[in-house]
N, C-alpha and C positions, 0 to 999 in steps of 0.2 A: 341814456338807452334803459333800453326794457325789452323785457324775457316774456316768452307766451311758454306751458308746460302742458301738454294734452296726456291725460292720465288713459289706462287702460280700459277703462270704464265712460271712456267719452267727456270724462271730467273737464274745465279750462282751467288753469289757474297761469296769475299771472303776475310778475315782479315791476313794479315801479319804477317810474322814469328817476333817473342819479344822474351828476354832472358828470361825477367821476369811477368809477369801480370800486367796490361796498360787497362786503358779506351780506349774502341774500338771508335775513333769519326770517323772512317769515312771504308766502306764498298765499294773492288773494285769488277766491273762486272768482271766476266771471261768468257773469250769466248774460243769456242772450235770444235773439227770436227761437234757436232752433229749442230751448226746451219748451215751445208747445209741442214739436214731436216726438212723440217717443218712440221713433225708431231711428232720431238724427241724435248721431255720437260725435264728439270730436275725434278729430284722426290725425288732423294736422296742424297746426299752428305757423304762422310766419311773422315773422318782426321784422319791418322796415326800418327809414329813419325816421319818420314820424307817422307809422300809420302801421295798421297789423290786418292780416289774412285768418282768417279760420276754414276748415277743409271739413263736412260732414260726412257720414258713412255713409249719407243717402247722392252723394256730388253735388252737394251745393257747397256754394264758395260766399263769406261774409266778412265783409271788409267795417273796419273802422279808422278814426285818424282826421288827417289832414288831409283835400281837393286838391291840393294845390297845385298838382300837375295830373289832375286826372287817375291817381295809385288807386282810388278807392273805386273803379268803374263803373262808377255811376251816371255816367252822361254827361259832368259836368267838374268845374272847378270851385264855382261859388261866389269866384273874385268879387270884389266892392271895392269901393272908396270909402272910407271910414275916416277918414281926413286927410288935409294937402299932403299931396306926398304920401302916404302910404296906404298899404293894397290889404287886405286881409280875406283871408281864404274861408269855406265853408269847413266844420269840422264834425265828425259824425259818428255819436256817443249814443245809445247803444249801439252796435256794428249790425250792419244794414247788407241785403242781400244781393251780391254783387250778377247787372243784369248782363243778359246776353246766354247764358250756359242753363237754358229752361229745357231746352231739348235732349240734351246732351248729362252726361255723368262724368264728373270730373273725377281724377284719381290721386291725382299730387296737382301742388302747388310751392309758386317757389319765389320768393320776394328780394330783392337789390336795394338801393339805398330809396330809392322812388320810383321803381318799376317792378311788375310782377310777372310771371309765366300762369300756367295752367295745361295740366296735358289731361286729356281726358279718355274714355276707354278704350276709345279707339286708335289710339296714333295720334290725333292732331293737339297741337300744339294753339296756346293764345298768349298774347301778350297785348299790354296794358302800362298807361304811364308815362315818364320822361322816358324821350327818345334820342337825348343827347348820344352821340357818336355813336350812332344805330343799333345801339342795345336791344332793344324791340325786336332785333331780325328783321324788319320790315320795308329797308331797301331807300330808308329817308331817317330824316331824324322831327318828323311831327310827331306829336306827345299825340296818343291814344286814352282815349275820354270812359273806352268800352272797350270790351277784349275786345283782340282783334284774330282772325286765324293767321298765323304763318306761313305765307306759302311752301315754303323749302318743305315742308313738311306735312303738305295735306294732297299728294300724290295719289294716283292709284295705286301704286305700287307699295305696296305694304311695308317690303322692308328698309322704305325711304322714312316712317314716319316715326314718330320718338319712342323712347322705351321710359327715358327720365329727366327730368328736369334740373336743373342749379341754377341762381343768380348771384353775382358776385355784386358789388358795391355801383359797378359800371360798368356789367357785362353778362353776358346769358350764356348759359354752357346747355347744350339738346346732346342726350347722345340718344343714337337711331337703333333700329330694330338689326342692322349689322353690329351693332357693338361700336361703333366708329362715335367720337365725341365733336362736337362744332360749336365755335364759340363766335358772336357777334357781340360788337361792341368795344372797349377798350381793356386795355390789359397789358402788362410788360413781359416779351417775352424773348427772345432770340433763338436760335438755334431750330432744327426739327427734330420731330416725333414723328414716324409713319408706323400701320402696319401695328399698331397700336387696341387691344380687344380692351374695350373699355366696360367693368362692371359697375362699379359706382364714381359719382364724382362729386365733389362739390367745393366751393369756392369761398375765401373769407374775403377780408378784409383787405388784405394786400397779397392772398395765397389763393393757391388751385391745386387742388387733389384729386387721383384718379387712383383707383383698384381695378390692377388690370392679371391676368394669367401668367404666373411667374413661369420660364421656362425651367427650373427645376421642381414645377410640380408647386400648387397653393398657391397663394395670392400674395402680388407685390403691388405696395401700396408707395404710388408715385408724388412728390409733389414738386412745386415750382412758385414764385415768383420776390418782385423786387420789393426792396423799402421795408424788408421783415425784419422787425428790431426784437422782440420777445421771445426766440424762438419757436415761434409758432408753428414753422415748417417741420419739426420735427428730427435736424437730421445731427442733432448730437451735439456736444459739449467743442469736440474740438474740429470743428465742419463749421462751413460759413453760415451766417445767421439767413441772405438770400441766395436764390438760385436762377438767374438767368435763363439757363434750361435746364428744362425736366428730369429729377433725379430719382434713382430710386432712395427711399429713406430704408438706409440701412439697419437703423436700433429697432426697424419692427420686420426684419426679414424673420420667415418662419411664420409669423404671426396671424390666425387664419383672420384676418379683419370681416366684418359684417358692414359697416357704414365708418364714414368719417362725417364729419360738422365742421366746416372753419366756423370764427367769429372774425369780430373786428383785430383783436390781441389774442387769440387763443384760437387752437384747435381740438376738438374731444374724438378720440378714435373709439368703433366700440366694436370688439374683439373676442372671440370665445375662447374658452380656456384652454389650453395647450402648454407642455415645454417652452417654449420658445419666450411666451407672455409672463410663465413665471422664472425666468431668469433678468426678465427689467426688474432695473431698481425701479422701487416705491415710494411715493408719497401719502405721507411721512415714511422716514426712513426704520422708523422703528413701529412693530404693528404690535401691540397689546392682545397677545392669545392667549386661552386659557391652559392651566398648565395641569387639569385635571381632563378624565374624559365627558364630553358636555351629556352623554347619555346618562352615567350612571355616578356620575362625580366622586367617582374614587381615583387612585392611583395602585394598581395591580400589579406587583412585584415581578409576576413570572409572564405580565401579559403589557408589556410596552405600547402604548397606546400608537395609532397609525395620525401623523399630520399628514391634513389636508393640504395639496401642491398649492393650491390656490388662496386658501385662507388661514392657513396652519392651526386651524382647530383640529385637538386629539379625538381620536376616537379609540374602544377598543374594539376588535376585530369582531369579538363577541358581542358586542350591545348593538352593532348594527340591525335593520331587518333589510332585510333577511341576514342572519349572522355569518361571516368568513367562516373557514374553517382554516384557513392558515393566510398570510400575509400576499396578499398579491401582488403579482411582478406586473414592472412598469411602473408610468404615473397614476396617482391616486387621485379621485376627486371626492369628497363629503357629499351628499344625500342633495343638500342647499346646494351645494354647486352643480352639482349634475342636473337637476331640475333647471338653471338659471339658462346653462348650454343648452337645453333641451327643449329652452323657450326662445329660441333664437329661430330666423329663417330658414327653409331648409336647402334653398342656394345661398350662394353657389356650392355650400357642402353640407352634409350631415354633420349633426356633432357626434365626433366620437367619444362614446362616452365610456367605450371599451376599453380606450387607451389608461391603462395603468403602471407608472412608477413611484413606488411607496417612501416617504419620507419618513423614516420610523424613528422615534424619539428614544433616547437610550440606547443608540447604536446599532440594532437589528437592520439589516440592509436589504433593499433585494435588487434583483434582477432585472435591467429594460426589457420589454418585450412589446412585440409586435403589434402596431396599430390597425386593430381592427373597425369594421364599420359599426357602427350603433345599431343594437340588432343582436350582435352579439357572433357572427359569423367568422372565426378563427381564419377559413382561407376567404374571404372576401376583402379586395383590397383595400386600401386608402381611395378616397374619391379624389380624380385631380381635374385640375382645368385644364382644358387645351392651350400648350405653352405660346406663347408669342413674343416677339425679341421688342422691346424700347427703340426704337430709332427717330421719331422724329414727331410734327404737331402740320398736320395738312393746310390745305388754304383754303377756305371753305368758301363759297360761290364769289367771283371779285366782283364781279356785277353788283352785288348787294352789298358792297361796301363792310362787309365782315370779313372774320378771319376763323380758323378752322382746327381742330386737330384729326387727322384722317389721312388717308393716301389719296 
């Protein structure tokens, strides 16, 4: 297995091939042809089974690895007979430019085991690579060696074009501009979910996730998948590991979810700090936090420090910049945690940095305060998304030999 990480400055780092799960003790910086363009920075990287894709800020896509099923998008597999009964395929190192995107700007990429999707700024979806189970959404099971536009998202009606994409090992997922989710390929599912407005989607080894507006306000995280062995659906220790029908992930109720990323045997959830997130169990269970104020490094008997709701680090209210005149009511986050919350995307919610519930060391306790919008207007309501009830997965265009979520 291998991994790719893109940094905020556009640098790319990689973790090398390992046959089993291991501790990542070092990431190696990856150089590619994009370094010749000062305007090009790596903004996204995806890892397939035997290949990797890299997306630059200028909308170009690069690929490296095995060409066996055309997953590098260069028009060839490089198939050749090396000896009796043994066939080999080209391996591209360093990364090379994927063909077919010369006149478009790609804004998102996704990769499965041996296939990939790309989304351009106009909402058109391109697929290439291995086509088993019709995972490319092209009405057949013929491998594509070059990026091919998916007709289902190429109509004149812009609402039917794509907003985001994701890939599972043997499936492709697209969220259109009506916030409906459509799936092509093979995945395990029973039951129906309809009228589901999708914010984000992700697929792991045998798991699928969506985030959708919660009828009670906020974001609901939903997951399903069969053959789950290690709790990667996140349904909780008292629930089944697998779910044949889409289920609300109860432990994440009330958590302001930004994004979800499914891996082969694990899942990562990215969320903004709030009280629901703070109530979740932590790993490791014991968090080492300072006993003295991080600013003055002293302990004032008459000034018990506030403890950040997220990182548990203590601060005197007079040591903050600007200093606080009194213990704030509501949930309180230290400056560092507040900045991290503010760094998230503006949608679907604005970070509520005005929410404060102090967690006071030495026994002082504050009262809860209504949440306010970032910007500090106490009259402004907390941003809420349109409520939508999850009922089932819709049928994707049957003549395309695929299935879909939606109505």
